[in-house]
C-alpha positions in Angstrom: -27.2 -44.4 83.2 -28.8 -48.2 83.3 -28.4 -49.8 80.0 -30.6 -52.9 79.1 -28.5 -54.6 76.1 -31.1 -56.7 74.2 -29.6 -59.2 71.5 -26.3 -60.0 73.6 -24.5 -62.5 71.2 -21.2 -62.6 72.9 -21.7 -66.2 73.9 -22.7 -67.1 70.4 -20.2 -69.7 68.4 -19.0 -67.0 65.4 -16.5 -64.9 65.6 -18.2 -61.9 64.6 -21.1 -62.1 66.9 -18.6 -62.3 69.9 -16.4 -59.3 68.4 -19.0 -57.0 67.5 -21.3 -57.4 70.8 -18.0 -56.8 72.9 -17.0 -53.7 71.1 -20.8 -52.3 71.2 -20.6 -52.8 75.0 -17.4 -50.9 75.1 -18.4 -48.0 73.2 -21.5 -47.8 75.3 -19.6 -47.9 78.8 -17.3 -45.4 77.1 -20.2 -42.9 77.1 -21.2 -43.5 80.2 -23.8 -46.5 80.0 -23.5 -49.3 82.6 -25.2 -52.5 81.2 -26.6 -53.9 84.0 -28.5 -57.1 81.9 -28.8 -58.2 78.4 -31.3 -60.2 76.7 -29.0 -62.8 74.6 -29.6 -64.2 71.2 -30.5 -67.8 72.5 -33.8 -65.9 74.1 -34.6 -64.6 70.7 -34.2 -67.8 69.2 -35.6 -71.2 69.3 -33.7 -72.0 72.7 -36.8 -70.0 74.4 -40.3 -70.9 75.0 -42.0 -67.6 75.2 -44.1 -66.8 72.0 -43.2 -64.0 69.6 -45.5 -62.3 67.6 -45.8 -63.6 64.1 -47.2 -60.1 62.4 -47.3 -56.9 63.4 -51.5 -57.2 64.2 -50.4 -59.6 66.9 -47.7 -57.2 68.8 -50.6 -55.4 70.8 -52.4 -58.6 72.2 -48.8 -60.0 73.0 -47.4 -57.2 74.7 -50.5 -56.8 76.8 -49.6 -60.7 78.2 -46.2 -59.3 78.8 -47.6 -56.2 80.6 -49.2 -58.9 83.2 -46.2 -60.8 83.2 -47.4 -64.1 81.7 -44.7 -64.2 79.3 -41.0 -62.6 78.6 -40.9 -62.1 82.6 -37.0 -61.5 82.8 -37.4 -59.3 80.0 -40.5 -57.4 81.6 -38.3 -56.8 84.8 -35.5 -55.6 82.8 -37.5 -53.1 81.0 -39.1 -51.9 84.1 -35.6 -51.5 85.9 -33.5 -49.8 82.7 -33.6 -45.9 81.9 -32.9 -46.7 78.2 -32.9 -50.2 75.8 -30.2 -51.0 73.2 -31.1 -53.1 70.9 -27.7 -54.7 69.1 -29.7 -55.4 65.8 -26.5 -56.9 63.7 -27.7 -59.0 60.8 -31.0 -60.3 62.5 -33.8 -58.6 60.5 -34.3 -60.3 57.2 -36.7 -63.1 56.1 -39.4 -63.5 59.0 -36.5 -64.7 61.3 -37.8 -65.1 65.0 -34.6 -62.9 66.3 -35.7 -59.9 64.2 -39.3 -60.2 65.2 -38.4 -60.6 68.8 -36.2 -57.8 69.4 -38.4 -55.2 66.9 -41.3 -56.3 69.5 -38.9 -55.7 72.9 -38.8 -52.2 70.8 -42.6 -52.0 70.7 -43.0 -53.0 74.4 -40.1 -50.8 75.7 -41.6 -47.6 74.0 -45.4 -48.3 73.8 -45.6 -49.8 77.5 -42.7 -48.6 79.7 -41.8 -45.3 78.2 -38.1 -45.9 77.8 -35.8 -44.4 75.3 -34.8 -46.9 72.8 -32.3 -47.4 70.1 -31.7 -49.9 67.3 -28.1 -49.8 66.4 -25.5 -51.6 64.8 -27.6 -53.1 62.0 -28.4 -54.3 58.4 -32.3 -54.6 57.9 -33.4 -56.4 54.7 -37.1 -56.0 54.6 -37.9 -58.0 51.0 -40.3 -60.2 53.1 -43.7 -58.4 53.4 -44.4 -59.2 56.8 -40.8 -58.1 58.5 -41.3 -54.9 56.2 -44.4 -54.2 57.8 -43.2 -54.8 61.8 -40.0 -52.9 60.5 -42.1 -49.8 58.9 -44.1 -49.7 62.1 -41.7 -50.3 64.8 -38.7 -48.4 63.3 -40.4 -44.9 63.9 -41.3 -45.1 67.7 -37.4 -45.8 68.0 -35.0 -43.0 69.6 -32.7 -43.3 67.1 -31.9 -45.9 64.2 -28.3 -46.4 63.1 -27.6 -48.8 60.2 -24.1 -50.4 59.9 -24.0 -50.0 56.4 -25.8 -48.0 53.2 -27.4 -50.3 51.4 -30.2 -51.3 54.0 -31.3 -47.5 53.4 -31.4 -47.8 49.9 -32.8 -50.9 49.4 -36.1 -50.1 51.6 -37.2 -47.9 49.0 -38.0 -45.1 51.6 -40.0 -47.3 54.0 -37.2 -47.1 56.6 -35.4 -43.9 58.0 -32.5 -43.5 60.1 -28.4 -42.3 59.9 -25.7 -44.4 58.0 -22.7 -45.4 60.5 -20.3 -48.5 60.8 -20.3 -51.7 62.0 -18.8 -51.5 65.7 -16.3 -54.1 64.8 -14.2 -51.6 63.0 -12.9 -50.1 66.2 -10.6 -53.2 66.5 -7.0 -52.7 65.6 -4.4 -55.8 64.3 -1.2 -56.1 65.5 1.4 -54.3 63.0 3.3 -56.2 60.2 6.3 -56.2 62.8 4.7 -56.7 66.0 3.1 -59.6 64.1 6.0 -60.8 62.6 7.8 -60.7 66.2 5.1 -62.0 68.4 3.9 -65.2 66.7 5.7 -68.5 67.0 7.6 -69.6 63.8 6.2 -73.4 63.9 2.8 -72.3 64.0 1.8 -73.9 67.3 0.6 -70.9 68.5 -2.6 -71.4 66.1 -3.5 -75.2 66.9 -6.2 -75.1 68.8 -7.6 -78.5 69.8 -9.3 -80.3 67.6 -8.3 -78.2 64.9 -4.0 -78.1 63.8 -2.4 -75.4 62.2 1.4 -76.8 62.0 2.3 -75.3 58.9 0.9 -71.8 59.1 3.9 -69.7 58.8 2.9 -66.4 59.5 6.5 -64.9 58.7 5.6 -65.5 54.8 2.8 -64.1 53.0 -0.4 -66.0 53.3 -4.1 -66.1 52.1 -7.0 -66.7 54.2 -9.9 -68.3 53.2 -13.1 -68.3 54.9 -17.0 -69.8 54.5 -20.2 -67.6 54.2 -23.5 -67.2 56.1 -25.6 -68.7 53.3 -23.9 -72.4 53.7 -25.4 -75.2 55.1 -28.5 -73.7 56.4 -32.4 -75.1 55.7 -33.6 -71.2 55.2 -31.4 -71.0 51.9 -31.2 -73.7 49.1 -28.4 -76.5 49.5 -25.3 -76.6 47.8 -22.0 -78.4 48.8 -18.9 -76.1 48.5 -16.5 -78.5 49.8 -15.5 -79.6 46.0 -15.4 -75.8 44.9 -13.4 -74.6 48.3 -11.0 -77.5 47.5 -10.0 -76.7 43.8 -9.8 -72.9 44.8 -7.2 -73.5 47.7 -5.3 -76.0 45.4 -5.1 -73.0 42.9 -4.1 -70.6 45.3 -1.8 -72.8 46.5 0.1 -73.1 43.2 -0.3 -69.7 41.9 0.0 -67.3 44.4 0.7 -68.2 48.5 -0.1 -70.7 51.2 -3.6 -70.8 52.2 -4.9 -70.9 55.8 -8.5 -72.1 56.2 -10.6 -69.8 59.0 -13.4 -71.4 60.5 -15.5 -68.4 62.5 -18.8 -70.3 62.3 -19.6 -74.1 62.9 -20.9 -74.2 59.3 -17.5 -73.0 58.2 -15.8 -75.8 60.5 -17.9 -78.6 58.5 -16.6 -77.5 55.6 -13.2 -76.9 56.4 -11.9 -79.9 58.7 -13.0 -81.9 55.5 -10.4 -79.7 53.2 -8.0 -79.2 55.9 -7.8 -83.1 56.0 -7.8 -83.5 52.4 -5.1 -80.9 51.6 -3.3 -80.7 54.7 -3.7 -77.3 55.4 -3.5 -75.1 58.7 -7.4 -74.5 60.1 -7.8 -71.7 62.5 -10.3 -72.8 64.9 -13.7 -71.4 65.8 -12.7 -70.5 69.2 -9.7 -68.5 68.5 -9.8 -65.2 70.6 -11.1 -62.0 68.9 -7.7 -60.4 68.9 -6.1 -62.7 67.6 -8.4 -63.7 64.5 -8.4 -59.7 64.1 -4.4 -60.4 63.7 -4.4 -63.1 61.5 -6.8 -61.7 58.9 -5.3 -58.1 59.1 -2.4 -59.2 58.4 -2.9 -61.8 55.4 -2.0 -60.9 51.9 -5.7 -61.6 50.8 -9.4 -62.8 52.5 -11.7 -64.5 50.4 -15.2 -65.3 52.1 -18.9 -64.3 52.4 -18.2 -63.3 56.2 -19.2 -59.9 57.2 -17.1 -59.2 60.4 -14.1 -61.1 59.6 -13.7 -59.6 56.2 -14.1 -56.0 58.7 -11.0 -57.7 60.9 -9.0 -58.2 57.5 -9.9 -54.5 56.1 -8.6 -53.2 59.1 -4.8 -54.4 58.4 -5.7 -53.0 55.1 -6.3 -56.5 53.5 -8.0 -56.7 50.2 -10.9 -58.9 50.6 -12.7 -61.2 47.5 -16.4 -61.4 48.7 -18.8 -64.2 48.2 -23.0 -63.7 48.3 -23.7 -64.2 52.2 -27.6 -64.5 53.6 -28.4 -61.3 53.1 -26.9 -58.6 50.8 -24.7 -57.4 53.2 -21.4 -58.7 51.5 -22.1 -56.1 48.5 -22.7 -53.4 51.2 -19.3 -53.6 52.8 -17.9 -53.6 49.3 -19.8 -50.5 48.5 -19.1 -49.1 52.1 -14.9 -49.5 51.4 -14.8 -48.4 47.9 -13.6 -51.3 46.5 -14.5 -52.0 42.5 -15.4 -55.5 43.0 -17.8 -58.0 42.5 -19.6 -60.4 44.9 -19.7 -63.5 43.4 -22.2 -66.1 44.1 -21.5 -68.8 46.8 -24.0 -70.9 45.6 -22.0 -71.4 42.4 -18.9 -71.3 43.4 -17.6 -73.5 40.9 -18.1 -71.4 38.1 -16.2 -68.6 39.9 -13.1 -69.9 41.1 -10.6 -68.6 38.4 -12.1 -65.1 38.5 -11.8 -65.4 42.4 -8.0 -66.4 41.9 -7.6 -63.5 39.1 -8.8 -61.0 41.9 -6.6 -62.4 44.4 -3.5 -62.3 42.1 -4.9 -58.2 41.3 -5.0 -57.3 45.2 -1.7 -58.6 45.7 -0.1 -57.1 43.0 -1.1 -53.5 43.8 0.8 -54.3 47.1 1.0 -51.5 49.8 -1.2 -49.5 47.8 -4.0 -50.9 47.8 -3.4 -51.8 51.5 -2.6 -48.3 52.6 -6.0 -47.2 50.5 -8.1 -49.6 52.5 -6.3 -48.5 55.9 -7.0 -45.2 55.5 -11.0 -46.2 54.6 -11.2 -48.2 57.7 -9.9 -45.9 60.0 -12.9 -43.3 58.5 -15.0 -46.2 59.4 -13.9 -46.8 62.7 -14.4 -43.2 63.7 -18.1 -43.4 62.3 -18.6 -46.9 64.5 -19.0 -44.5 67.4 -22.2 -43.0 66.2 -23.8 -46.3 66.8 -23.8 -44.6 70.5 -24.5 -41.0 69.8 -27.6 -40.9 71.3 -25.5 -41.2 74.4 -24.2 -37.6 73.6 -27.1 -35.8 73.3 -27.8 -32.7 75.2 -29.6 -33.7 78.6 
């Protein structure tokens, strides 16, 4: 079966984007699909000159232009050739984001004009914006399958969206076991010094705490907040009271923040270009992971690492806490200075639970890794 994958994020400068697309591709191919072409994330963003409907009322007129091959020509050709369109939704459907409107427009064209099977999977939908809500409520019923990656999308839609709750494709990753991890990593920490960042003081033979950023920071569509002073204080407190800190930059905005802190405190910084499996190994073997990052938190959980979450650009971190069964708050990333002591206290509590909490989290994430395969359940339907 020929598959056209819409929203290929494998080329993005983000750990999670690269990881979840690779995982979803693997799932599709395992279930017999052959991905012959993809629509990359950059085509759905501002890098593309092709227009995207601003509201649902514009969908049909713009679809007619596409069918006349006046716009979106590569996408027209791919939809014409494919047997099925698979939309990797990820976290794109929120506010009035162009990327979210783009993927739902492609779904509309695939169903209404090409009459092709189309599934929207591996995603969160935050439809508090009335325009995005209207688009979603019109387009979702056209789909052959809708699969959410967490439970809050359905719950918070107030019954407006229908679909199946599964888990993110990234749950299928597995970190190196503790013994393998200890044996395979150089003791001088040089294995993680990826230019221009450096991690010479990262001793993976001893317990360590990983700290990451949040998708809410340094973006024009969210309130401004400088987290550097608060992260600086947080890292110093963690080092004094618990364990050495390793800074993890999974996105360009994280690098902007953590390069400053690495320089100020002399902390090891793991780079944005770190390979996915190595990132999974690092986070999955940490004592605790603190961040507002969805996919890196999943990497941590796959190894049983407890997560202390900060808010993100949508409700997704609260959703992850609910999905994993942790009874814990998600701290406001835009008021980080108010919660440093609470974050340290929660990290202390998790570490005190030792292997008990790690075994509980591993068991739950193993369940979620099985559930993640529901993203490609359409391929298993009776022919």
